[in-house]
Residue, then its C-alpha position, 0 to 999 in steps of 0.5 A: m168092302a175092307f173099310t166096312w169090316l174095319a168099321a164093324a171091327t172098330l164098333c165091336l172094339m168100342v162096345i167091348v171097351i165100354v162093357v169092360n169099363v162098366v163092369g170094372r166100375y160097378l163090380f170092382r170099383l176100377p174103371l178103365q182109364g180113357t174109355v171116353e177117348i177110346a169110344e170117341l175115336a172109335l166112333v169117328v172110324t166107324v162113322v166115316f167108313a160106314f158113310a160110303y158103304t151106306e151110300m152104295e147100298n142106298g141106305h141113307v134117308t132121302m126126302d124127295e117129296v118136292v122133287a118127286r113131283f117134277p117130270r123125270r128129266v127135271r128130276a134126273v138133272l136135279i138129282r145129278i146136281m145134288y150128287f155132284a154138289a155133295a161129292a164136291f163138298f166131301f172132296i173139299m172136306g177130305w182135302r181140308a182134313v188132310v191139311l188139318s191132319i198135317s197141321h196137327a202133326r207138326p211142329l208138335m204132335r197133338v194128342t188126346d188128354v188121358l191116353k196121349i193118342p195122336i189125333a193127326p192119324l184119326i183126322f187123316i182117317v176122316a179125310v180118307g172116309a170123306v174122299m171115299f164118300g165123295l167118290v161114291l157120290l161122283i159115281k152115282g152122279f154119272s150112273p143112270l137113275p133107276i126107275g122107281e115103282g109106280e113112277k110116271d113120266e109126267v106129273e098129271 
């Protein structure tokens, strides 16, 4: 839950920076330097921390027109396979993001162009978010599937 608040706070920071930039640019002819960089980096933090929370709240869009026609047991197996495959993907993504973060920190720290903000910590944040999302997917893969409204046991 703390990561959700961090994502929300980062989103608010991004909005404030963009508003200050627009007001400064058009009213005072003095734009805020590095607005694009700040917005890009804040968007990364917002998105990766919102993924896991959105999945926990069942907020992601699902397309199950084909799977919904299968018998319940087949659906349960397919849904679990999808959860485990997605969890594996996000665990691998997290692992590779850690490797990339380390490579961006050594031998020289890579930074953004204008504000010289180090990139490696943000890539590590992507790794944390990917692993959190993978954990949520893994937990959902092991949990019992809910019975939806109007769902039938067999296809007629």
